[in-house]
C-alpha positions in Angstrom: 132.3 79.4 114.5 134.3 82.5 115.1 134.6 83.1 111.4 130.9 82.7 110.8 130.1 85.2 113.7 132.6 87.7 112.3 131.0 87.4 108.8 127.5 87.8 110.2 128.5 90.9 112.2 130.2 92.4 109.2 127.2 91.7 107.0 124.8 93.2 109.6 127.1 96.3 109.9 127.1 96.7 106.1 123.3 96.4 105.9 122.9 98.9 108.7 125.2 101.4 107.0 123.2 101.1 103.8 119.8 101.5 105.5 121.1 104.5 107.5 122.7 106.2 104.6 121.4 109.8 104.5 120.1 111.7 101.5 120.8 115.3 100.4 118.2 117.9 99.4 117.3 117.1 95.8 114.7 118.2 93.1 113.8 116.1 90.1 113.1 118.6 87.3 112.8 116.1 84.5 114.9 118.4 82.3 116.9 115.4 80.9 114.0 113.0 80.5 111.6 110.9 82.7 114.6 109.7 84.6 112.9 106.3 85.2 109.8 107.6 86.9 106.7 105.6 85.9 103.0 105.9 85.7 100.9 104.1 88.2 100.7 101.2 85.8 104.5 100.9 85.7 104.5 102.1 82.1 106.8 104.9 81.0 105.1 108.3 81.3 104.8 110.8 78.5 107.7 113.3 78.4 107.0 116.9 77.7 109.9 119.3 77.0 108.1 122.4 78.1 104.9 123.7 79.6 105.3 123.1 83.3 104.5 125.6 86.0 107.8 127.3 85.5 107.7 126.7 81.7 110.1 123.7 81.9 109.9 120.0 81.2 107.5 117.6 83.0 106.0 114.1 82.8 102.4 113.1 82.2 100.3 110.0 82.9 96.7 109.0 82.4 94.4 106.8 84.4 90.7 105.9 84.8 89.6 107.3 88.2 86.7 104.8 88.3 89.3 102.0 88.7 90.6 103.5 92.0 90.6 101.0 94.9 90.0 101.7 98.6 93.5 103.1 98.9 93.3 105.4 95.9 94.9 105.2 92.4 98.6 105.5 91.9 99.4 107.9 89.0 103.2 108.4 89.4 105.9 106.2 90.9 109.5 107.0 91.8 110.9 103.6 92.9 114.2 102.3 94.0 113.9 99.1 91.9 113.7 101.2 88.7 116.5 103.6 89.7 114.2 106.6 89.6 116.2 109.8 89.6 119.3 107.8 90.1 118.0 106.8 93.6 118.4 110.4 94.8 115.3 109.9 96.9 116.4 106.7 98.5 117.9 106.7 102.0 117.5 107.7 105.6 115.2 110.7 105.9 115.6 110.9 109.7 119.4 111.4 109.7 119.1 113.9 106.9 116.3 115.8 108.6 113.9 115.5 105.6 110.5 116.8 106.8 108.7 117.6 103.6 108.2 116.5 100.0 106.7 118.8 97.5 106.0 118.8 93.8 104.2 120.7 91.0 101.0 118.9 89.9 98.1 119.3 87.5 95.1 117.3 86.4 92.2 117.7 84.0 89.4 115.7 85.8 87.1 118.6 85.6 86.4 118.3 89.3 88.4 118.7 92.5 90.5 115.7 93.5 92.1 114.5 96.7 95.8 113.9 96.1 98.0 111.9 98.4 101.7 110.9 98.7 102.8 107.4 99.7 106.3 106.9 101.2 107.5 103.3 101.5 110.6 101.1 101.7 112.2 99.6 98.6 110.1 96.5 98.9 107.0 98.7 99.1 106.7 98.1 102.9 106.8 99.5 105.6 105.0 102.7 104.4 102.7 105.5 105.2 100.4 107.8 103.3 100.1 111.6 103.6 97.0 113.5 102.5 96.5 117.2 101.9 94.2 119.4 103.9 92.4 120.6 100.8 91.3 119.2 97.4 93.2 120.1 94.2 91.3 122.0 91.5 91.3 120.9 87.9 93.1 122.5 85.0 95.9 124.5 86.7 99.4 123.8 87.9 99.8 124.0 91.7 102.7 123.2 94.1 101.7 120.6 96.7 103.6 120.1 99.9 103.3 117.0 102.1 104.3 117.2 105.8 106.2 114.0 106.8 106.0 114.7 110.6 104.9 111.8 112.8 102.3 114.1 114.5 100.7 115.3 111.2 97.0 114.2 111.6 96.9 113.7 107.8 99.7 111.0 108.0 98.4 107.4 108.1 100.8 104.6 109.1 100.3 101.3 107.3 101.1 99.4 110.5 101.2 99.9 114.2 100.5 103.6 115.1 103.8 103.9 116.8 106.9 106.1 116.5 109.0 103.0 116.0 107.0 102.0 112.9 107.1 105.5 111.6 110.9 105.6 112.1 111.2 102.2 110.3 109.8 103.9 107.2 111.8 107.1 107.4 115.1 105.3 108.0 114.9 103.4 104.7 112.8 105.2 102.2 112.8 103.6 98.7 109.5 104.4 97.0 107.5 107.5 96.4 104.0 107.2 94.9 101.6 110.0 94.0 97.9 108.9 94.1 94.4 110.3 93.8 91.1 109.2 95.3 88.0 108.3 93.3 85.5 111.2 93.7 82.3 110.4 95.7 79.5 109.2 93.4 81.7 108.4 90.4 80.5 105.0 89.0 81.4 105.4 85.3 84.8 105.5 83.5 86.6 108.9 83.8 90.1 108.9 82.2 92.1 111.8 83.6 95.5 113.3 82.6 98.0 114.0 85.3 101.2 116.1 85.1 104.2 116.1 87.5 107.3 118.3 87.9 109.9 119.5 90.5 109.6 116.7 93.0 111.7 117.9 96.0 112.8 116.4 99.3 113.1 119.3 101.8 115.0 119.2 105.1 113.9 121.3 108.1 115.6 124.7 108.5 117.7 123.4 111.3 119.0 120.5 109.1 119.8 123.0 106.4 121.8 125.1 108.8 123.8 122.0 109.9 124.5 121.1 106.2 125.7 124.7 105.6 127.9 124.6 108.6 129.3 121.2 107.6 130.2 122.6 104.1 131.9 125.6 105.7 134.0 123.5 108.0 135.0 121.2 105.1 136.1 124.2 103.1 138.1 125.5 106.0 139.8 122.2 106.5 140.8 122.0 102.8 142.4 125.4 103.2 
């Protein structure tokens, strides 16, 4: 019995250490390929070696906006199960002070679209969605930033509207999904192209200061 208890406690401790593992600031630039990011259909995106907002590489997908459901239409996926970006986005965003996700985005719908970001665990739950305060115009690259703060009125929890549920998402992020909503009045097929680049997880300024201090102290210790 003691051996079983010890094993159980050890297993739980290991599981907790994995779920609480922090992440470091990171930007996926797609300079070396699609890096296992997917279209909303789980197919591989089109890789483009140049032409992004900064002239660099980017990935593209296409989807019929008329097929969007009540929760929108996923057009890009960065998921733990497919090792997107080498799982650089997977981990505990709370301990790392990650408060924002941004990316460069473009579409050719010919009309303005509502773009959203979904953040979820590796098993696609728990999760929450974050919308933007404005629609995204067609035909031009823009940098979109999503505020992950619990008190953001544009953040919608997919569960109890509590801080505990929010924390359960932020402590074990595994999937990032970019989605768009079907425009009002659309009732015929409309296939749209979407482009993505420079997906970044961004810590708060105070967290950046702590990271810088930690690096400085480590350097001094090595000396």
